[in-house]
C-alpha positions as CSV (number, residue, x, y, z in Angstrom):
1,M,-0.2,-0.1,-0.2
2,E,1.3,3.7,-0.7
3,K,1.6,5.9,1.7
4,K,2.1,9.8,1.1
5,I,3.9,11.6,4.6
6,A,3.8,15.2,5.1
7,I,6.5,16.2,7.5
8,V,5.7,20.3,8.8
9,D,9.4,21.7,10.4
10,I,8.7,24.8,12.5
11,G,12.1,25.6,13.5
12,S,13.3,29.3,15.2
13,N,14.2,30.7,11.1
14,T,12.3,28.6,8.4
15,I,8.7,26.8,8.3
16,R,8.9,23.8,6.1
17,L,6.8,21.0,4.2
18,V,8.1,18.3,2.8
19,I,5.8,15.4,1.4
20,Y,7.5,12.5,0.7
21,R,5.7,8.9,-1.3
22,Y,6.5,5.6,0.8
23,K,5.3,2.1,-0.7
24,Q,6.5,-0.8,1.4
25,G,9.8,-2.2,0.0
26,S,9.9,0.4,-2.2
27,V,12.0,3.7,-2.3
28,I,10.7,7.0,-0.4
29,K,10.2,9.3,-3.1
30,Q,10.2,13.1,-2.1
31,M,7.2,14.6,-4.3
32,E,7.0,18.4,-2.5
33,N,9.6,20.6,-0.6
34,M,8.3,24.2,0.2
35,K,9.3,26.6,2.9
36,V,8.4,30.0,4.4
37,T,11.2,31.9,6.2
38,A,9.5,33.2,9.4
39,R,12.4,33.7,11.6
40,L,10.1,32.8,14.5
41,Q,13.0,33.7,16.8
42,N,12.6,37.3,16.2
43,H,9.5,37.2,17.5
44,L,9.4,36.0,21.3
45,D,9.8,39.2,23.0
46,E,11.9,40.1,25.9
47,E,9.8,37.8,27.8
48,L,10.0,35.0,25.3
49,T,6.7,35.1,24.5
50,L,5.5,34.9,20.8
51,T,4.4,38.3,19.8
52,P,1.1,38.6,17.6
53,E,2.8,38.9,14.6
54,G,5.0,35.6,15.0
55,M,1.8,34.1,15.7
56,R,0.4,35.7,12.0
57,I,3.4,34.7,10.2
58,L,3.0,31.0,11.8
59,L,-0.6,30.6,11.1
60,D,-0.4,31.6,7.6
61,S,2.2,29.4,6.9
62,L,0.1,26.4,8.1
63,K,-2.9,27.7,6.7
64,V,-0.6,27.3,3.4
65,F,0.6,23.9,4.1
66,K,-2.6,22.7,5.0
67,Q,-4.1,23.2,1.2
68,V,-0.6,21.9,-0.5
69,V,-1.4,19.3,2.3
70,S,-4.9,18.4,0.8
71,L,-4.6,18.8,-2.7
72,H,-2.0,15.5,-2.6
73,K,-4.4,13.6,-0.5
74,V,-1.6,12.7,2.2
75,T,-2.0,9.8,4.2
76,S,-0.5,11.1,7.5
77,V,0.8,14.4,8.7
78,K,3.4,15.1,11.5
79,L,4.3,18.9,13.0
80,F,7.0,19.1,15.7
81,A,8.6,22.2,16.5
82,T,12.2,23.0,17.9
83,A,13.9,26.3,19.4
84,A,11.7,28.7,19.2
85,I,8.3,27.8,20.0
86,R,10.1,25.3,22.8
87,Q,11.4,28.4,24.4
88,A,8.1,30.4,23.7
89,K,6.1,31.1,27.2
90,N,2.8,30.7,25.8
91,Q,3.4,27.3,24.1
92,E,0.0,26.2,24.9
93,E,-1.8,28.9,23.3
94,I,0.4,28.4,20.4
95,K,-0.8,24.5,20.2
96,R,-4.1,25.5,20.7
97,S,-4.0,28.4,18.3
98,I,-2.6,25.6,15.7
99,S,-5.2,23.2,16.4
100,A,-8.3,25.5,16.2
101,Q,-7.1,27.3,13.2
102,T,-5.5,24.3,10.9
103,G,-6.8,21.2,12.4
104,F,-3.2,20.3,13.3
105,S,-1.9,18.8,16.4
106,I,1.4,19.1,16.8
107,E,4.6,18.4,18.9
108,V,7.1,20.5,20.4
109,L,10.3,18.5,20.7
110,S,13.1,18.8,23.7
111,G,16.9,19.7,22.6
112,E,17.8,15.8,23.0
113,E,14.8,14.9,20.9
114,E,16.1,16.9,18.5
115,A,19.4,16.4,18.5
116,Y,18.3,12.3,18.1
117,Y,16.0,12.7,15.3
118,G,19.2,14.9,13.3
119,F,21.7,12.0,14.1
120,L,19.2,9.4,13.1
121,G,18.9,11.5,9.5
122,I,22.0,11.5,8.7
123,I,23.4,7.5,10.2
124,N,21.1,6.5,7.1
125,S,23.0,8.8,4.7
126,T,26.7,8.6,5.9
127,Y,29.5,6.3,5.2
128,L,31.1,7.0,7.9
129,Q,31.1,4.5,11.6
130,D,31.9,7.4,14.1
131,G,31.4,11.1,13.8
132,I,30.0,14.3,15.8
133,T,27.0,15.7,14.0
134,I,26.2,19.4,14.7
135,D,22.4,21.2,13.3
136,I,22.6,25.0,13.9
137,G,18.9,26.4,14.0
138,G,17.9,29.8,14.4
139,G,17.5,29.7,18.5
140,S,19.3,26.2,19.1
141,T,22.4,24.2,18.3
142,E,22.3,20.0,18.4
143,I,25.0,18.2,18.8
144,T,25.3,14.5,18.8
145,K,28.3,11.9,19.2
146,F,27.9,8.4,17.3
147,V,30.7,5.5,17.7
148,N,30.4,2.5,15.3
149,R,26.9,4.3,14.1
150,R,25.1,3.9,17.3
151,I,24.9,7.7,19.6
152,V,26.5,8.0,22.8
153,N,26.1,11.3,23.5
154,S,23.8,14.4,22.9
155,H,23.4,18.3,23.8
156,S,21.6,20.9,22.6
157,F,23.2,24.6,23.0
158,S,20.7,27.2,23.7
159,F,22.2,29.4,21.1
160,G,21.9,29.4,17.0
161,A,22.8,31.6,14.4
162,L,19.4,34.3,14.6
163,S,20.5,34.7,18.7
164,L,23.9,34.7,18.3
165,K,23.6,37.2,15.5
166,K,21.1,39.2,17.7
167,R,23.1,39.1,20.5
168,F,26.9,39.8,19.4
169,I,26.1,41.3,15.8
170,K,24.9,44.9,15.8
171,E,25.0,45.5,11.7
172,K,24.7,42.8,9.1
173,V,28.1,42.0,8.4
174,P,30.3,41.9,12.2
175,T,33.2,43.3,13.1
176,S,36.3,41.6,13.9
177,E,36.0,42.7,17.3
178,E,32.5,41.2,17.7
179,I,34.2,37.9,15.9
180,R,36.7,37.7,18.6
181,E,33.6,38.3,21.0
182,L,31.7,35.8,19.5
183,S,34.6,33.1,19.1
184,S,35.6,33.4,22.9
185,F,32.1,32.9,24.0
186,L,31.9,29.7,21.5
187,K,34.8,28.0,22.8
188,N,33.6,27.9,26.6
189,K,30.3,27.3,25.8
190,F,32.0,23.7,23.4
191,Q,34.9,23.4,26.4
192,E,31.8,22.8,29.0
193,V,30.9,19.6,26.8
194,E,33.6,17.3,27.7
195,W,33.1,14.5,25.2
196,L,33.6,17.3,22.6
197,S,37.5,17.7,23.5
198,D,40.0,16.6,21.0
199,C,37.7,13.8,20.3
200,Q,39.6,13.8,16.6
201,L,36.3,12.7,14.9
202,P,35.0,13.7,11.5
203,I,32.3,16.6,12.2
204,I,28.9,16.2,10.0
205,G,26.9,19.5,9.3
206,I,23.7,19.4,8.8
207,G,20.7,21.9,8.2
208,G,20.9,25.7,5.6
209,N,23.7,26.8,7.2
210,A,26.0,24.0,6.8
211,R,24.7,23.6,3.3
212,N,25.4,27.3,2.4
213,L,29.0,26.9,4.0
214,G,29.7,24.0,1.1
215,A,27.7,25.6,-1.7
216,V,30.1,28.6,-1.1
217,N,33.4,26.8,-0.9
218,Q,32.2,24.9,-4.3
219,A,31.9,28.0,-6.1
220,L,35.2,29.1,-5.0
221,K,37.2,26.2,-5.9
222,N,35.1,25.4,-9.3
223,Y,34.3,22.3,-7.8
224,P,33.2,19.6,-11.1
225,L,30.6,18.0,-9.1
226,D,27.0,20.3,-8.1
227,S,26.0,18.4,-4.8
228,I,26.3,19.1,-1.5
229,H,25.5,15.5,-0.1
230,N,28.7,14.2,1.9
231,Y,30.9,16.8,0.6
232,E,34.4,17.3,2.5
233,M,35.6,20.3,3.6
234,Y,38.7,20.9,5.8
235,K,39.7,23.9,8.0
236,N,41.3,26.2,5.5
237,D,38.8,25.2,3.1
238,I,36.3,27.2,6.2
239,L,38.9,29.8,7.0
240,T,39.0,30.7,3.3
241,V,34.9,30.6,3.2
242,K,35.1,33.1,6.3
243,E,37.4,35.0,5.1
244,K,35.5,35.8,1.9
245,L,32.3,36.6,3.4
246,S,33.9,38.9,6.1
247,S,35.5,40.7,3.2
248,L,32.7,41.9,1.4
249,P,29.8,44.5,2.1
250,F,26.6,43.4,2.6
251,Q,25.2,44.2,-0.6
252,E,27.8,41.8,-2.1
253,L,27.1,39.2,0.0
254,I,23.8,38.9,-1.0
255,G,24.7,38.7,-4.3
256,L,27.3,35.9,-3.5
257,E,27.6,32.5,-5.6
258,G,26.3,29.4,-3.6
259,L,25.1,32.2,-0.6
260,S,20.9,32.5,0.1
261,K,19.4,35.9,0.4
262,E,18.1,35.0,3.6
263,R,21.2,33.7,5.1
264,A,23.5,36.3,4.0
265,D,22.9,38.0,7.8
266,I,23.6,34.8,9.9
267,I,26.3,32.8,8.1
268,I,28.5,34.4,9.1
269,P,28.1,33.5,13.0
270,A,27.1,30.6,11.7
271,I,30.8,29.4,10.4
272,E,32.1,30.6,13.8
273,V,30.1,27.9,15.5
274,F,31.3,25.5,12.9
275,L,35.1,26.3,13.4
276,S,35.1,26.5,17.0
277,L,33.3,23.0,16.8
278,Y,36.2,22.1,14.4
279,R,39.1,23.2,16.6
280,T,37.5,22.1,19.9
281,V,37.1,18.3,18.4
282,D,40.6,18.7,16.4
283,A,38.5,17.0,13.7
284,P,40.3,15.7,10.6
285,F,37.1,17.0,8.1
286,F,33.6,18.7,8.2
287,Q,31.3,16.6,6.1
288,L,28.1,18.4,5.0
289,S,24.2,16.1,4.6
290,Q,21.6,16.9,3.1
291,K,19.6,14.9,5.2
292,G,18.9,15.8,8.7
293,I,15.9,16.4,11.2
294,R,13.1,16.1,8.9
295,D,14.6,12.6,7.5
296,G,14.8,11.0,11.2
297,V,11.4,11.9,11.9
298,L,10.2,10.3,8.8
299,Y,12.6,6.8,9.6
300,D,10.6,7.1,13.1
301,E,7.5,7.5,11.1
302,L,8.1,4.9,8.9
303,S,9.1,2.1,12.1
304,G,6.3,2.7,13.6
305,S,8.7,3.0,16.9
306,R,11.9,5.4,18.1
307,K,13.8,2.2,20.2
308,E,13.1,0.1,16.8
309,T,14.1,2.3,14.5
310,S,16.4,0.6,12.5
311,I,19.8,2.1,11.6
312,L,20.0,0.4,7.9
313,H,23.2,0.6,5.5
314,P,23.0,3.2,3.6
315,L,24.5,2.3,0.3
316,N,22.9,-0.9,0.3
317,E,19.3,1.1,0.7
318,S,20.6,3.4,-1.7
319,L,21.1,0.5,-4.6
320,K,18.1,-1.2,-3.7
321,G,16.1,1.8,-4.8
322,M,17.4,2.8,-7.3
323,A,17.0,-0.5,-9.1
324,I,13.8,-0.1,-8.5
325,E,12.7,3.2,-9.3
326,Y,14.9,2.5,-12.7
327,D,13.5,-0.4,-12.9
328,I,16.3,-2.8,-13.3
329,D,16.4,-6.5,-14.5
330,T,17.7,-7.4,-11.1
331,E,18.5,-11.0,-12.3
332,K,20.2,-10.0,-15.3
333,R,23.2,-7.5,-13.1
334,A,23.2,-10.7,-10.8
335,L,24.2,-13.1,-13.5
336,T,26.5,-10.3,-14.3
337,I,28.1,-9.9,-11.0
338,K,28.8,-13.8,-10.8
339,T,30.5,-13.3,-14.2
340,A,33.0,-10.3,-13.2
341,E,33.5,-12.1,-9.9
342,M,34.9,-14.8,-11.9
343,V,36.9,-13.0,-14.4
344,F,38.2,-10.5,-11.8
345,N,39.5,-13.3,-9.2
346,S,40.9,-15.0,-12.4
347,I,42.9,-11.9,-13.5
348,S,43.9,-11.5,-9.9
349,Q,45.9,-14.6,-10.5
350,T,47.9,-13.4,-12.7
351,D,50.3,-10.2,-13.0
352,Q,47.6,-8.2,-14.9
353,A,46.3,-5.8,-12.1
354,D,47.4,-5.1,-8.3
355,F,43.2,-5.8,-7.5
356,T,41.9,-5.1,-3.6
357,K,38.8,-6.4,-1.9
358,D,37.8,-2.8,-2.0
359,D,38.3,-3.0,-6.1
360,L,35.6,-6.2,-5.9
361,F,33.1,-3.7,-3.9
362,R,33.3,-1.6,-6.4
363,L,33.2,-4.1,-9.2
364,M,29.9,-5.8,-7.6
365,R,28.5,-2.6,-6.8
366,A,28.8,-0.9,-10.2
367,G,27.5,-4.2,-12.0
368,S,24.0,-3.6,-9.4
369,L,23.7,-0.7,-11.7
370,Y,25.3,-1.6,-14.5
371,N,23.5,1.1,-17.5
372,L,20.4,1.9,-15.5
373,G,20.3,4.6,-18.2
374,E,18.6,1.9,-20.6
375,F,15.3,3.1,-18.4
376,I,16.1,6.3,-20.3
377,E,16.7,4.4,-24.2
378,S,19.0,2.2,-25.5
379,E,20.6,4.3,-27.3
380,S,23.6,6.0,-26.0
381,V,23.0,4.1,-22.4
382,G,26.4,4.6,-21.2
383,Q,26.2,8.3,-21.3
384,H,22.9,8.6,-19.5
385,T,24.1,6.2,-16.7
386,F,26.8,8.3,-16.1
387,Y,24.2,11.4,-16.0
388,I,22.2,10.4,-13.9
389,L,24.6,8.9,-11.3
390,L,26.5,12.1,-11.7
391,N,23.6,13.7,-10.8
392,R,21.9,12.4,-7.9
393,N,22.6,11.8,-3.9
394,I,23.8,8.3,-3.4
395,D,23.7,7.9,0.2
396,G,26.7,6.2,2.3
397,L,29.4,7.2,-0.5
398,S,32.0,10.0,-1.0
399,H,31.8,12.0,-3.7
400,R,34.9,10.4,-4.9
401,G,33.0,6.9,-4.3
402,R,30.3,8.4,-6.6
403,I,32.3,9.5,-9.4
404,I,33.7,5.8,-9.7
405,L,30.6,4.1,-9.1
406,A,29.6,6.3,-11.9
407,L,32.4,5.2,-14.2
408,L,31.9,1.5,-13.8
409,A,28.4,1.0,-14.5
410,S,28.4,3.2,-17.4
411,Y,31.5,1.8,-19.4
412,H,31.2,1.5,-22.6
413,S,34.5,2.4,-24.2
414,K,38.0,3.6,-23.5
415,A,37.1,6.8,-25.0
416,S,33.8,6.9,-23.6
417,F,35.9,6.9,-19.9
418,K,38.3,9.6,-21.1
419,R,35.6,12.0,-22.1
420,N,33.3,11.0,-18.5
421,I,36.8,11.3,-16.3
422,R,38.0,14.4,-17.8
423,P,36.7,16.7,-15.0
424,F,37.4,14.5,-12.3
425,K,41.1,13.4,-13.4
426,D,43.1,15.1,-10.7
427,W,41.0,13.0,-8.1
428,F,42.9,9.7,-9.5
429,S,46.3,8.7,-9.9
430,E,47.4,7.5,-13.6
431,R,47.8,3.9,-12.0
432,E,43.9,3.9,-10.9
433,R,42.6,5.6,-13.7
434,E,43.8,2.3,-15.4
435,K,42.8,0.0,-12.8
436,L,39.4,1.7,-13.6
437,K,39.4,1.1,-16.5
438,I,39.9,-2.8,-16.3
439,L,37.0,-3.0,-14.2
440,G,35.1,-1.2,-16.4
441,S,35.6,-3.3,-19.2
442,I,35.2,-6.4,-16.9
443,L,31.1,-5.5,-16.4
444,K,31.5,-4.6,-20.2
445,L,32.3,-7.5,-20.8
446,S,30.2,-9.6,-17.6
447,F,27.2,-7.9,-18.9
448,V,27.0,-9.3,-23.0
449,L,27.9,-12.9,-21.6
450,N,24.9,-12.9,-20.0
451,R,22.5,-11.6,-22.9
452,T,20.5,-14.8,-22.6
453,K,20.1,-14.6,-19.0
454,R,20.8,-18.5,-19.2
455,D,23.5,-18.4,-16.6
456,I,25.6,-20.8,-18.6
457,I,29.4,-19.7,-17.4
458,Q,30.5,-21.7,-14.7
459,K,34.0,-20.9,-14.3
460,V,36.6,-18.7,-15.4
461,R,39.9,-19.1,-16.3
462,I,42.7,-16.8,-17.2
463,S,46.3,-17.9,-18.0
464,E,49.4,-16.0,-19.4
465,T,50.9,-17.4,-23.1
466,F,53.3,-15.7,-25.1
467,S,50.8,-14.0,-27.4
468,G,48.9,-12.9,-24.5
469,L,46.3,-14.6,-22.7
470,D,43.7,-17.0,-22.4
471,L,40.4,-16.9,-21.5
472,A,38.9,-19.8,-21.0
473,L,35.1,-20.0,-20.3
474,Y,33.7,-23.1,-18.7
475,C,29.8,-23.5,-19.7
476,N,27.0,-26.0,-19.0
477,N,25.1,-24.9,-22.3
478,S,25.4,-23.9,-25.6
479,W,27.0,-20.8,-26.5
480,L,26.5,-19.4,-29.9
481,V,25.5,-16.1,-28.9
482,E,26.8,-15.4,-25.8
483,Q,30.2,-16.3,-28.0
484,Q,29.2,-13.7,-30.7
485,E,28.7,-11.2,-28.3
486,A,32.0,-12.0,-26.7
487,E,34.1,-11.3,-29.8
488,K,32.1,-8.0,-30.3
489,H,32.9,-6.8,-26.8
490,L,36.7,-8.6,-25.9
491,K,38.3,-5.8,-27.6
492,H,37.6,-3.5,-24.4
493,L,39.2,-5.9,-22.3
494,E,42.0,-6.3,-24.3
495,N,42.7,-2.7,-24.6
496,S,42.2,-2.1,-20.8
497,L,44.9,-4.9,-20.0
498,G,47.1,-4.2,-23.2
499,K,47.1,-7.7,-24.1
500,N,45.7,-9.4,-26.6
501,I,43.0,-12.5,-25.7
502,N,42.4,-15.6,-27.2
503,L,39.0,-16.4,-25.9
504,H,37.7,-20.4,-25.7
505,F,34.7,-21.6,-24.5
506,I,34.4,-25.3,-23.0
507,L,31.8,-27.3,-22.6
508,M,32.0,-28.7,-18.6
509,K,31.2,-32.2,-18.7
């Protein structure tokens, strides 16, 4: 049965509606994603009461969202609020007004719950086993520590990008003295949390401020991949962005590529939070995630119980989801992987390539998606495959890992490989590039050897001869079609190995 689930996130800076479509055993598909920049944190008065203007903005936003939810015939709606409503003294009045005017019920998350859901969103999308997560909202900042993909500590700070801006920065762009005061404040706050100090774990940033930081950094360095998810930065990268933003007058700041106008006045204090945490942790790098609290809430809703929420292997789930989404013939890919593994192992026993276990894993992952571009059309299938994998987020893979997957799953020829890798050539050594060509050509040959899906290849043996290599394929059935296909495409493996290959089909007794 298909479900449509609406998640409404009432944050301190923005109010966002996301609608997902989900079918049991299938992929989660985002159908709508819209937001209102409400800045409710700024509508809390000195007594921490949400003002009438703040209430109007909140209710008007939710009324629009209710109409959108109704148009989509949503199965269930989940509303939650974070720091601004959590801090509001008139919280009960806010809840009653929302219920009376929209029919929605709202859950106000504690700081610990907010941190947990953010962790849950991240852990189902990152390949990291251990790390520190940070989510800077408008009025609070949530941090967690996870080890072996399990949360071990969490903390909620009662400051966010908006509240820090209000407290430390008078104008739209901070002065050097204001930054020093903010930095000193943050350093002291982070040092109060003992489990953060010098733990030397990677930091994963979620939320709009983290995404804007990454987008500006990518624009400054002309990064060849248009994706923030699982993008990695280092301290010097963050410092470079900070120096660039601090050097610009506000009118130029709001036009800077990668920076949304609505965050132009709060991005610098947010970056100072990231830098201070980086220094406290002594992190090896800073990773960005597109997933976060809303995704964590969604996973929790689908599981039915927080205590039973499973922490999935994100890459396996991504591959499974893409196989469903692109209607891949999984039986044929399974046979391709089986044959490719036999060819891989046979080559490994020669001096032709210095393969590792990681290479085999890459080969098998790419085999599960090989030529998925068939979903679009059979013409230029390699080009379609590479484009799809290059331009979609893949949970559980680094950007480098995504490029490897795209190169192997789309491998068609030496020329197409050279064209596809060109923007990323500096990411790989010459030796790595040559190895990837061999792996790609193994996949291509293995795919055509299973054209009929009869599973006739039972054993593969490669031996070195004076003239090149002998490739013996032991079969349990006739091989006319497979032989003709293999002879047409064998040249790709020959080119990648730099050897002539004599092909032999042998009937198993």
